[in-house]
C-alpha positions in Angstrom: -5.6 -15.3 13.5 -2.6 -14.9 12.1 -2.4 -11.6 9.5 -2.1 -14.0 6.6 -5.6 -16.0 8.2 -6.8 -12.3 8.2 -6.2 -11.3 4.9 -7.3 -14.8 3.2 -11.0 -14.2 5.7 -11.0 -11.1 3.9 -10.8 -12.4 0.7 -7.5 -11.1 -0.2 -4.2 -12.5 -1.0 -1.1 -11.7 0.0 1.3 -11.7 -3.0 4.9 -12.6 -3.7 7.4 -10.3 -2.6 7.8 -8.0 -4.9 11.2 -7.2 -7.1 12.5 -3.4 -8.1 11.7 -2.4 -11.2 14.5 0.6 -10.5 17.6 1.1 -8.6 16.3 0.5 -5.1 15.1 -2.2 -2.4 11.6 -2.7 -1.7 12.1 -2.7 1.9 14.4 -2.1 4.2 14.8 -3.4 8.6 16.6 -0.5 10.4 16.4 -1.3 13.9 12.4 -2.2 14.9 11.3 -0.6 12.4 11.0 -1.4 8.5 10.2 0.9 5.6 8.8 0.4 2.4 9.8 1.5 -0.9 6.2 3.0 -3.0 4.7 -0.1 -3.8 2.6 0.2 -7.5 -1.0 -1.9 -7.7 1.1 -4.4 -9.4 -1.1 -8.4 -9.2 0.8 -10.3 -11.1 3.6 -9.1 -12.5 1.0 -6.4 -14.2 -0.7 -2.8 -13.2 -4.1 -3.5 -12.3 -5.3 0.0 -13.8 -3.8 3.0 -15.4 -5.2 6.8 -15.2 -5.7 9.7 -13.1 -8.2 10.6 -10.7 -10.5 13.5 -11.9 -9.9 12.1 -15.8 -11.6 9.2 -15.9 -11.1 7.7 -12.4 -13.1 7.9 -9.3 -12.1 7.0 -5.9 -14.8 3.9 -6.3 -12.3 2.6 -9.3 -9.0 3.1 -7.5 -10.3 0.8 -4.4 -8.6 -2.7 -5.4 -5.7 -1.0 -6.8 -5.3 1.3 -3.6 -5.9 -2.6 -1.5 -3.4 -4.0 -3.8 -0.2 -1.9 -3.0 -0.9 -1.9 0.2 -1.0 -6.0 0.0 2.4 -5.2 -2.1 3.8 -2.8 0.5 2.8 -6.0 3.2 4.2 -8.1 1.0 7.7 -6.4 0.7 7.8 -6.4 4.5 7.3 -10.2 4.8 9.9 -10.8 2.1 12.2 -8.8 4.7 11.2 -10.5 8.2 9.6 -13.3 7.1 6.0 -13.2 9.5 4.4 -10.4 9.3 3.0 -11.5 12.7 6.4 -9.4 13.8 4.9 -6.9 12.9 3.7 -5.0 16.4 2.1 -1.7 14.6 1.3 -0.2 11.3 3.1 3.4 12.0 2.8 5.6 9.1 1.9 5.1 5.3 1.7 7.4 2.9 -0.2 7.3 -0.9 0.5 9.5 -3.5 -2.5 9.4 -6.0 -2.1 10.6 -10.0 -4.6 13.0 -10.1 -5.9 16.2 -11.8 -4.9 20.1 -10.1 -8.7 20.6 -9.2 -9.0 17.0 -7.6 -8.8 17.3 -4.1 -10.0 14.5 -2.5 -6.6 12.2 -1.9 -7.7 12.0 1.2 -10.4 9.5 0.6 -8.5 7.3 -1.7 -6.1 6.7 0.8 -8.7 6.2 2.9 -8.7 2.5 1.0 -5.7 1.1 2.1 -5.9 2.5 5.6 -9.2 0.8 5.9 -7.6 -2.1 4.7 -4.5 -2.2 7.2 -7.6 -1.4 10.5 -9.4 -4.8 8.8 -6.1 -6.4 8.8 -4.2 -5.5 12.2 -7.0 -4.0 14.3 -6.1 -1.2 16.6 -2.5 -2.3 15.5 -3.7 -0.6 11.9 -4.3 2.6 13.1 -1.3 4.7 11.9 -0.2 8.5 11.1 -0.6 9.5 7.2 -0.5 11.5 4.3 -2.1 11.7 0.6 -0.6 13.7 -1.8 -1.9 14.9 -5.4 0.7 14.1 -7.5 0.9 15.1 -11.5 2.0 11.4 -12.9 2.8 8.2 -11.5 5.5 5.3 -12.5 4.4 3.3 -15.3 0.9 5.5 -15.2 -0.6 4.1 -12.1 -3.2 5.5 -10.6 -1.9 5.6 -7.0 1.2 4.2 -4.8 1.3 3.2 -1.5 4.7 3.4 1.5 4.8 2.2 4.6 6.5 2.2 8.1 6.2 -0.8 10.7 7.3 -1.4 14.1 8.0 -4.9 14.8 7.2 -6.1 18.3 
C-alpha cells in the first residue's frame, strides 16, 4: 500500500503543499534529509482551531489539529520530493504547544502527531521528538509541528 493509500485508509487526506505565510519555505532537502518549517493546523486555508492548552483547550480538543499539522508537514515534504513513498524514515519531529505555564502535558499533545506517523509509516515512522510549551504561536494556533525525514 502506498503512503497516500495508507493516509486515505485512515480516513484522512493529504492536503496540497502549504504555501509560506512569511519569509521562509515550507520544506527543504539537503542530501537525503528533508526538513520542514513549522506547520500550523491549517485546513482549506484556515486554522482549524485557536487557543491555548490549559486555558479552555484540552489534549483531546487539539487531536485533529495536531494531526492536520503533521499532514501539512507531509504535504510540504511531498512538495519537495513528489512521492511520499521515497521517505525511508521519520527522523525527528518537534511539536510546539500553546499552553499556560501550569500546563505540563505537551508530550501528550505531541503523541497525536507521533501516533499518526506510526499509523502511516509503521516502524519507519518511529522517531526522536521534542514537545515544548509556548506562550503563543503564530495566528493563535494551539499547535505547530515540524519534522525531519530521511529518503531511501
